[in-house]
KOLDRENMI-636628 format. One record per residue (C-alpha): residue number from 1; residue in three letters; x, y, z. Coordinates in steps of 0.05 Angstrom, whole numbers, plus 5000, padded with zeros to 4 digits. Layout:
BEGIN
+-----+-----+------+------+------+
|   i |  aa |   c1 |   c2 |   c3 |
+-----+-----+------+------+------+
| NUM | ala |    X |    Y |    Z |
...
+-----+-----+------+------+------+
This chain:
BEGIN
+-----+-----+------+------+------+
|   i |  aa |   c1 |   c2 |   c3 |
+-----+-----+------+------+------+
|   1 | unk | 5000 | 5000 | 5000 |
|   2 | unk | 5026 | 5068 | 4983 |
|   3 | unk | 4998 | 5129 | 5019 |
|   4 | unk | 5015 | 5201 | 5012 |
|   5 | unk | 4996 | 5246 | 5070 |
|   6 | unk | 4999 | 5321 | 5076 |
|   7 | unk | 4996 | 5354 | 5143 |
|   8 | unk | 5009 | 5427 | 5158 |
|   9 | unk | 5034 | 5436 | 5086 |
|  10 | unk | 5078 | 5375 | 5095 |
|  11 | unk | 5068 | 5309 | 5059 |
|  12 | unk | 5104 | 5243 | 5054 |
|  13 | unk | 5091 | 5177 | 5020 |
|  14 | unk | 5098 | 5107 | 5046 |
|  15 | unk | 5092 | 5039 | 5013 |
|  16 | unk | 5063 | 4981 | 5051 |
|  17 | unk | 5075 | 4908 | 5036 |
|  18 | unk | 5009 | 4870 | 5034 |
|  19 | unk | 4991 | 4807 | 4997 |
|  20 | unk | 4948 | 4807 | 4933 |
|  21 | unk | 4938 | 4882 | 4927 |
|  22 | unk | 4974 | 4948 | 4927 |
|  23 | unk | 4935 | 5011 | 4944 |
|  24 | unk | 4963 | 5080 | 4928 |
|  25 | unk | 4928 | 5138 | 4961 |
|  26 | unk | 4942 | 5212 | 4958 |
|  27 | unk | 4914 | 5245 | 5020 |
|  28 | unk | 4915 | 5319 | 5037 |
|  29 | unk | 4892 | 5361 | 5094 |
|  30 | unk | 4880 | 5435 | 5105 |
|  31 | unk | 4882 | 5431 | 5181 |
|  32 | unk | 4905 | 5387 | 5238 |
|  33 | unk | 4841 | 5347 | 5245 |
|  34 | unk | 4815 | 5327 | 5176 |
|  35 | unk | 4844 | 5284 | 5121 |
|  36 | unk | 4815 | 5286 | 5050 |
|  37 | unk | 4831 | 5233 | 4998 |
|  38 | unk | 4852 | 5267 | 4933 |
|  39 | unk | 4872 | 5206 | 4892 |
|  40 | unk | 4866 | 5131 | 4903 |
|  41 | unk | 4903 | 5082 | 4859 |
|  42 | unk | 4891 | 5008 | 4859 |
|  43 | unk | 4930 | 4951 | 4829 |
|  44 | unk | 4926 | 4876 | 4840 |
|  45 | unk | 4994 | 4845 | 4855 |
|  46 | unk | 5021 | 4789 | 4897 |
|  47 | unk | 5073 | 4816 | 4946 |
|  48 | unk | 5094 | 4762 | 4994 |
|  49 | unk | 5113 | 4790 | 5062 |
|  50 | unk | 5168 | 4739 | 5069 |
|  51 | unk | 5204 | 4761 | 5005 |
|  52 | unk | 5250 | 4823 | 5012 |
|  53 | unk | 5232 | 4881 | 4968 |
|  54 | unk | 5279 | 4935 | 4942 |
|  55 | unk | 5243 | 4997 | 4917 |
|  56 | unk | 5260 | 5062 | 4883 |
|  57 | unk | 5207 | 5117 | 4875 |
|  58 | unk | 5223 | 5166 | 4820 |
|  59 | unk | 5206 | 5239 | 4809 |
|  60 | unk | 5143 | 5220 | 4771 |
|  61 | unk | 5117 | 5180 | 4830 |
|  62 | unk | 5125 | 5114 | 4795 |
|  63 | unk | 5161 | 5057 | 4830 |
|  64 | unk | 5212 | 5006 | 4807 |
|  65 | unk | 5211 | 4944 | 4852 |
|  66 | unk | 5255 | 4883 | 4856 |
|  67 | unk | 5220 | 4829 | 4896 |
|  68 | unk | 5261 | 4766 | 4902 |
|  69 | unk | 5278 | 4753 | 4829 |
|  70 | unk | 5220 | 4792 | 4800 |
|  71 | unk | 5228 | 4862 | 4771 |
|  72 | unk | 5166 | 4904 | 4762 |
|  73 | unk | 5146 | 4976 | 4752 |
|  74 | unk | 5085 | 5010 | 4783 |
|  75 | unk | 5057 | 5073 | 4752 |
|  76 | unk | 4991 | 5110 | 4747 |
|  77 | unk | 4949 | 5084 | 4690 |
|  78 | unk | 4930 | 5130 | 4633 |
|  79 | unk | 4860 | 5159 | 4634 |
|  80 | unk | 4860 | 5179 | 4707 |
|  81 | unk | 4810 | 5125 | 4727 |
|  82 | unk | 4843 | 5114 | 4795 |
|  83 | unk | 4881 | 5052 | 4777 |
|  84 | unk | 4955 | 5037 | 4776 |
|  85 | unk | 4989 | 4994 | 4724 |
|  86 | unk | 5033 | 4939 | 4752 |
|  87 | unk | 5080 | 4917 | 4696 |
|  88 | unk | 5122 | 4855 | 4704 |
|  89 | unk | 5188 | 4869 | 4669 |
|  90 | unk | 5228 | 4806 | 4679 |
|  91 | unk | 5269 | 4764 | 4727 |
|  92 | unk | 5341 | 4768 | 4752 |
|  93 | unk | 5384 | 4705 | 4751 |
|  94 | unk | 5384 | 4656 | 4809 |
|  95 | unk | 5437 | 4657 | 4864 |
|  96 | unk | 5447 | 4732 | 4870 |
|  97 | unk | 5417 | 4735 | 4940 |
|  98 | unk | 5384 | 4794 | 4973 |
|  99 | unk | 5381 | 4859 | 4934 |
| 100 | unk | 5411 | 4915 | 4976 |
| 101 | unk | 5390 | 4973 | 4932 |
| 102 | unk | 5359 | 4987 | 4865 |
| 103 | unk | 5370 | 5055 | 4832 |
| 104 | unk | 5325 | 5079 | 4775 |
| 105 | unk | 5362 | 5131 | 4733 |
| 106 | unk | 5297 | 5156 | 4703 |
| 107 | unk | 5314 | 5141 | 4630 |
| 108 | unk | 5293 | 5068 | 4631 |
| 109 | unk | 5359 | 5043 | 4658 |
| 110 | unk | 5373 | 5022 | 4730 |
| 111 | unk | 5427 | 4993 | 4774 |
| 112 | unk | 5421 | 4940 | 4827 |
| 113 | unk | 5470 | 4914 | 4881 |
| 114 | unk | 5464 | 4847 | 4916 |
| 115 | unk | 5492 | 4822 | 4982 |
| 116 | unk | 5528 | 4767 | 4945 |
| 117 | unk | 5573 | 4821 | 4913 |
| 118 | unk | 5540 | 4826 | 4845 |
| 119 | unk | 5529 | 4893 | 4812 |
| 120 | unk | 5481 | 4895 | 4754 |
| 121 | unk | 5454 | 4942 | 4700 |
| 122 | unk | 5382 | 4936 | 4679 |
| 123 | unk | 5343 | 4964 | 4621 |
| 124 | unk | 5275 | 4967 | 4653 |
| 125 | unk | 5232 | 5013 | 4610 |
| 126 | unk | 5187 | 4956 | 4587 |
| 127 | unk | 5180 | 4881 | 4589 |
| 128 | unk | 5197 | 4875 | 4515 |
| 129 | unk | 5263 | 4913 | 4524 |
| 130 | unk | 5282 | 4884 | 4593 |
| 131 | unk | 5356 | 4870 | 4599 |
| 132 | unk | 5395 | 4847 | 4660 |
| 133 | unk | 5471 | 4849 | 4655 |
| 134 | unk | 5519 | 4833 | 4712 |
| 135 | unk | 5574 | 4884 | 4705 |
| 136 | unk | 5617 | 4862 | 4763 |
| 137 | unk | 5622 | 4820 | 4826 |
| 138 | unk | 5658 | 4833 | 4892 |
| 139 | unk | 5686 | 4769 | 4921 |
| 140 | unk | 5676 | 4793 | 4993 |
| 141 | unk | 5603 | 4812 | 4982 |
| 142 | unk | 5571 | 4881 | 4988 |
| 143 | unk | 5544 | 4917 | 5049 |
| 144 | unk | 5511 | 4979 | 5016 |
| 145 | unk | 5503 | 5019 | 4953 |
| 146 | unk | 5481 | 5091 | 4941 |
| 147 | unk | 5476 | 5138 | 4883 |
| 148 | unk | 5495 | 5212 | 4882 |
| 149 | unk | 5437 | 5262 | 4876 |
| 150 | unk | 5456 | 5277 | 4804 |
| 151 | unk | 5456 | 5203 | 4787 |
| 152 | unk | 5528 | 5204 | 4761 |
| 153 | unk | 5567 | 5170 | 4817 |
| 154 | unk | 5554 | 5103 | 4853 |
| 155 | unk | 5585 | 5087 | 4920 |
| 156 | unk | 5593 | 5014 | 4942 |
| 157 | unk | 5616 | 4988 | 5009 |
| 158 | unk | 5645 | 4918 | 5006 |
| 159 | unk | 5645 | 4864 | 5058 |
| 160 | unk | 5720 | 4873 | 5066 |
| 161 | unk | 5711 | 4945 | 5087 |
| 162 | unk | 5728 | 4980 | 5022 |
| 163 | unk | 5693 | 5041 | 4992 |
| 164 | unk | 5688 | 5036 | 4916 |
| 165 | unk | 5667 | 5094 | 4872 |
| 166 | unk | 5640 | 5081 | 4802 |
| 167 | unk | 5610 | 5125 | 4749 |
| 168 | unk | 5542 | 5114 | 4717 |
| 169 | unk | 5574 | 5069 | 4664 |
| 170 | unk | 5601 | 5026 | 4722 |
| 171 | unk | 5673 | 5045 | 4709 |
| 172 | unk | 5714 | 5043 | 4774 |
| 173 | unk | 5737 | 5112 | 4795 |
| 174 | unk | 5771 | 5100 | 4862 |
| 175 | unk | 5776 | 5050 | 4919 |
| 176 | unk | 5794 | 5070 | 4990 |
| 177 | unk | 5793 | 5035 | 5058 |
| 178 | unk | 5732 | 5048 | 5102 |
| 179 | unk | 5765 | 5029 | 5168 |
| 180 | unk | 5827 | 5071 | 5181 |
| 181 | unk | 5865 | 5103 | 5238 |
| 182 | unk | 5864 | 5169 | 5201 |
| 183 | unk | 5814 | 5223 | 5221 |
| 184 | unk | 5811 | 5255 | 5152 |
| 185 | unk | 5838 | 5315 | 5116 |
| 186 | unk | 5791 | 5362 | 5153 |
| 187 | unk | 5821 | 5347 | 5221 |
| 188 | unk | 5824 | 5409 | 5266 |
| 189 | unk | 5892 | 5427 | 5296 |
| 190 | unk | 5890 | 5442 | 5370 |
| 191 | unk | 5956 | 5462 | 5401 |
| 192 | unk | 5929 | 5443 | 5469 |
| 193 | unk | 5975 | 5486 | 5512 |
| 194 | unk | 5967 | 5470 | 5585 |
| 195 | unk | 5943 | 5398 | 5575 |
| 196 | unk | 5981 | 5340 | 5605 |
| 197 | unk | 5992 | 5308 | 5537 |
| 198 | unk | 6030 | 5370 | 5513 |
| 199 | unk | 6076 | 5375 | 5573 |
| 200 | unk | 6143 | 5343 | 5584 |
| 201 | unk | 6122 | 5292 | 5636 |
| 202 | unk | 6160 | 5233 | 5609 |
| 203 | unk | 6120 | 5168 | 5607 |
| 204 | unk | 6059 | 5201 | 5640 |
| 205 | unk | 6053 | 5253 | 5585 |
| 206 | unk | 6064 | 5201 | 5531 |
| 207 | unk | 6009 | 5158 | 5560 |
| 208 | unk | 5960 | 5217 | 5561 |
| 209 | unk | 5976 | 5234 | 5489 |
| 210 | unk | 5968 | 5161 | 5468 |
| 211 | unk | 5901 | 5157 | 5505 |
| 212 | unk | 5874 | 5216 | 5465 |
| 213 | unk | 5895 | 5185 | 5399 |
| 214 | unk | 5866 | 5118 | 5417 |
| 215 | unk | 5800 | 5149 | 5437 |
| 216 | unk | 5796 | 5183 | 5369 |
| 217 | unk | 5816 | 5123 | 5327 |
| 218 | unk | 5776 | 5069 | 5364 |
| 219 | unk | 5715 | 5111 | 5382 |
| 220 | unk | 5730 | 5119 | 5455 |
| 221 | unk | 5670 | 5093 | 5493 |
| 222 | unk | 5623 | 5101 | 5433 |
| 223 | unk | 5593 | 5032 | 5439 |
| 224 | unk | 5535 | 5013 | 5394 |
| 225 | unk | 5463 | 5011 | 5416 |
| 226 | unk | 5426 | 4945 | 5427 |
| 227 | unk | 5379 | 4968 | 5372 |
| 228 | unk | 5435 | 4976 | 5321 |
| 229 | unk | 5426 | 4929 | 5263 |
| 230 | unk | 5501 | 4927 | 5249 |
| 231 | unk | 5492 | 4948 | 5177 |
| 232 | unk | 5524 | 5001 | 5134 |
| 233 | unk | 5487 | 5065 | 5113 |
| 234 | unk | 5507 | 5116 | 5061 |
| 235 | unk | 5478 | 5186 | 5057 |
| 236 | unk | 5495 | 5241 | 5007 |
| 237 | unk | 5494 | 5315 | 5018 |
| 238 | unk | 5443 | 5346 | 4971 |
| 239 | unk | 5496 | 5381 | 4928 |
| 240 | unk | 5532 | 5315 | 4917 |
| 241 | unk | 5600 | 5340 | 4940 |
| 242 | unk | 5602 | 5298 | 5004 |
| 243 | unk | 5575 | 5232 | 5027 |
| 244 | unk | 5576 | 5198 | 5095 |
| 245 | unk | 5584 | 5125 | 5112 |
| 246 | unk | 5557 | 5100 | 5179 |
| 247 | unk | 5591 | 5035 | 5198 |
| 248 | unk | 5612 | 4992 | 5256 |
| 249 | unk | 5687 | 4992 | 5264 |
| 250 | unk | 5723 | 4925 | 5274 |
| 251 | unk | 5735 | 4909 | 5348 |
| 252 | unk | 5799 | 4937 | 5375 |
| 253 | unk | 5843 | 4909 | 5430 |
| 254 | unk | 5788 | 4910 | 5482 |
| 255 | unk | 5776 | 4848 | 5525 |
| 256 | unk | 5721 | 4830 | 5511 |
| 257 | unk | 5719 | 4861 | 5441 |
| 258 | unk | 5670 | 4919 | 5436 |
| 259 | unk | 5633 | 4945 | 5376 |
| 260 | unk | 5634 | 5020 | 5360 |
| 261 | unk | 5596 | 5056 | 5306 |
| 262 | unk | 5627 | 5116 | 5271 |
| 263 | unk | 5609 | 5165 | 5216 |
| 264 | unk | 5661 | 5176 | 5162 |
| 265 | unk | 5653 | 5235 | 5115 |
| 266 | unk | 5682 | 5229 | 5044 |
| 267 | unk | 5688 | 5276 | 4986 |
| 268 | unk | 5657 | 5258 | 4920 |
| 269 | unk | 5727 | 5238 | 4897 |
| 270 | unk | 5733 | 5188 | 4954 |
| 271 | unk | 5779 | 5227 | 5000 |
| 272 | unk | 5765 | 5218 | 5074 |
| 273 | unk | 5746 | 5286 | 5103 |
| 274 | unk | 5727 | 5272 | 5176 |
| 275 | unk | 5709 | 5219 | 5227 |
| 276 | unk | 5655 | 5230 | 5279 |
| 277 | unk | 5672 | 5238 | 5353 |
| 278 | unk | 5659 | 5180 | 5400 |
| 279 | unk | 5584 | 5174 | 5413 |
| 280 | unk | 5558 | 5119 | 5457 |
| 281 | unk | 5493 | 5089 | 5432 |
| 282 | unk | 5501 | 5115 | 5361 |
| 283 | unk | 5456 | 5075 | 5313 |
| 284 | unk | 5453 | 5058 | 5240 |
| 285 | unk | 5402 | 5111 | 5219 |
| 286 | unk | 5433 | 5169 | 5179 |
| 287 | unk | 5407 | 5227 | 5138 |
| 288 | unk | 5443 | 5289 | 5111 |
| 289 | unk | 5402 | 5352 | 5117 |
| 290 | unk | 5389 | 5377 | 5045 |
| 291 | unk | 5412 | 5447 | 5065 |
| 292 | unk | 5480 | 5414 | 5077 |
| 293 | unk | 5492 | 5439 | 5147 |
| 294 | unk | 5481 | 5378 | 5189 |
| 295 | unk | 5473 | 5302 | 5190 |
| 296 | unk | 5419 | 5268 | 5232 |
| 297 | unk | 5429 | 5201 | 5267 |
| 298 | unk | 5394 | 5165 | 5324 |
| 299 | unk | 5428 | 5155 | 5392 |
| 300 | unk | 5402 | 5112 | 5449 |
| 301 | unk | 5421 | 5133 | 5519 |
| 302 | unk | 5405 | 5096 | 5583 |
| 303 | unk | 5349 | 5145 | 5599 |
| 304 | unk | 5328 | 5173 | 5531 |
| 305 | unk | 5324 | 5161 | 5456 |
| 306 | unk | 5343 | 5220 | 5412 |
| 307 | unk | 5361 | 5247 | 5344 |
| 308 | unk | 5431 | 5274 | 5346 |
| 309 | unk | 5460 | 5324 | 5296 |
| 310 | unk | 5532 | 5322 | 5270 |
| 311 | unk | 5571 | 5373 | 5231 |
| 312 | unk | 5610 | 5354 | 5169 |
| 313 | unk | 5674 | 5355 | 5212 |
| 314 | unk | 5645 | 5298 | 5254 |
| 315 | unk | 5630 | 5341 | 5316 |
| 316 | unk | 5563 | 5335 | 5352 |
| 317 | unk | 5515 | 5394 | 5345 |
| 318 | unk | 5456 | 5382 | 5391 |
| 319 | unk | 5393 | 5344 | 5378 |
| 320 | unk | 5324 | 5329 | 5407 |
| 321 | unk | 5289 | 5275 | 5445 |
| 322 | unk | 5243 | 5227 | 5408 |
| 323 | unk | 5172 | 5218 | 5432 |
| 324 | unk | 5168 | 5143 | 5424 |
| 325 | unk | 5145 | 5085 | 5468 |
| 326 | unk | 5200 | 5053 | 5509 |
| 327 | unk | 5241 | 5000 | 5472 |
| 328 | unk | 5218 | 5027 | 5403 |
| 329 | unk | 5271 | 5021 | 5349 |
| 330 | unk | 5279 | 5073 | 5294 |
| 331 | unk | 5289 | 5043 | 5225 |
| 332 | unk | 5294 | 5105 | 5181 |
| 333 | unk | 5305 | 5180 | 5182 |
| 334 | unk | 5289 | 5226 | 5123 |
| 335 | unk | 5291 | 5301 | 5114 |
| 336 | unk | 5240 | 5339 | 5073 |
| 337 | unk | 5269 | 5371 | 5011 |
| 338 | unk | 5268 | 5441 | 5042 |
| 339 | unk | 5300 | 5415 | 5108 |
| 340 | unk | 5242 | 5440 | 5149 |
| 341 | unk | 5217 | 5372 | 5173 |
| 342 | unk | 5246 | 5305 | 5193 |
| 343 | unk | 5210 | 5239 | 5182 |
| 344 | unk | 5221 | 5184 | 5233 |
| 345 | unk | 5199 | 5112 | 5223 |
| 346 | unk | 5201 | 5065 | 5282 |
| 347 | unk | 5179 | 4995 | 5303 |
| 348 | unk | 5145 | 4990 | 5371 |
| 349 | unk | 5148 | 4931 | 5420 |
| 350 | unk | 5075 | 4916 | 5404 |
| 351 | unk | 5092 | 4903 | 5331 |
| 352 | unk | 5062 | 4966 | 5301 |
| 353 | unk | 5099 | 5016 | 5257 |
| 354 | unk | 5101 | 5089 | 5279 |
| 355 | unk | 5113 | 5145 | 5229 |
| 356 | unk | 5127 | 5213 | 5258 |
| 357 | unk | 5142 | 5282 | 5230 |
| 358 | unk | 5183 | 5331 | 5272 |
| 359 | unk | 5190 | 5405 | 5257 |
| 360 | unk | 5233 | 5460 | 5286 |
| 361 | unk | 5211 | 5529 | 5308 |
| 362 | unk | 5255 | 5579 | 5345 |
| 363 | unk | 5309 | 5525 | 5353 |
| 364 | unk | 5259 | 5478 | 5387 |
| 365 | unk | 5241 | 5412 | 5356 |
| 366 | unk | 5171 | 5386 | 5367 |
| 367 | unk | 5128 | 5328 | 5343 |
| 368 | unk | 5083 | 5354 | 5288 |
| 369 | unk | 5043 | 5290 | 5277 |
| 370 | unk | 5046 | 5215 | 5288 |
| 371 | unk | 5012 | 5155 | 5256 |
| 372 | unk | 5011 | 5082 | 5273 |
| 373 | unk | 5003 | 5025 | 5224 |
| 374 | unk | 4997 | 4950 | 5231 |
| 375 | unk | 5022 | 4936 | 5160 |
| 376 | unk | 5095 | 4926 | 5144 |
| 377 | unk | 5128 | 4984 | 5108 |
| 378 | unk | 5167 | 4973 | 5044 |
| 379 | unk | 5189 | 5043 | 5027 |
| 380 | unk | 5179 | 5115 | 5050 |
| 381 | unk | 5202 | 5177 | 5014 |
| 382 | unk | 5191 | 5251 | 5011 |
| 383 | unk | 5170 | 5282 | 4945 |
| 384 | unk | 5232 | 5293 | 4902 |
| 385 | unk | 5206 | 5355 | 4866 |
| 386 | unk | 5164 | 5395 | 4915 |
| 387 | unk | 5196 | 5427 | 4976 |
| 388 | unk | 5137 | 5415 | 5022 |
| 389 | unk | 5114 | 5346 | 4998 |
+-----+-----+------+------+------+
């Protein structure tokens, strides 16, 4: 089911994953209490809840889905009769495993990345012209893929902890390590006069200096949250000049080994710019603010669950507390195109899905609206063309 809601001049769409039918609704409201259905699309399709679905919603509102081995496109039917056309395009070969991401370039071509390590190009304009071509395979498997906002650069993260940049024609541009002891080229220089690690105190001073370096490289006490899924996330800044990778660093020399999540900011050319400061409870969710000023991530503390903001140099920059039931787990964060609202999707202990919209006024973040659904969500996305949809 796909629904588009508009509340206080804000709207978002969300795709559910039912069996036998897909409903697409466009819902608008002029005030806080009433919802009016503007458009209702219907299409019969079998979507098995047990089969993973990768989905890309384009600027025209149509969707390209890869469910298991099946590739299909969903679009509004001509004639405006309230139906949606579900077009089966073809199938991908067996043995590729779970699809991590499918990217629709908008010209009939698409890219797909699979956990097995395969990267593929698809011609998916119609079933007659469907083409699936495996353009490469990473022996260590893949953890994530993302495409730059202009559609010209693909970023892949391999199972061996490598960041691979490719152009739209799948030509490799650069490969760099994800896990490194380096902070990045944007590291600030602090002389630190008066600190113990800058004084001539023999072994004591050396130990203090070493402690500071270790805290930076290993994440200090920035242990992961119990709700962290351990996966890799990639988020681009809206201008396409920077992207951030959220990942769990390999265990250091701790006994027992401890997992730490960090944010690493890269330039479009693959140069490491910065590494986030140690943040205990940092989770996998990540979203660059389209205005380019901040990144949003979720952090779970012993007594609160919050959205934390980070600057491009990796330093924390405040945040706000989430209004969620205890033990809820956030699965996605998304900014509206104009950066005025933040969408939060979370799973509750009761099994329902909560979708919330937070807005900021006078530097204070508040919950604008909240909805609960019993259906499983496949995909949620702000409108790509309109600032307030």
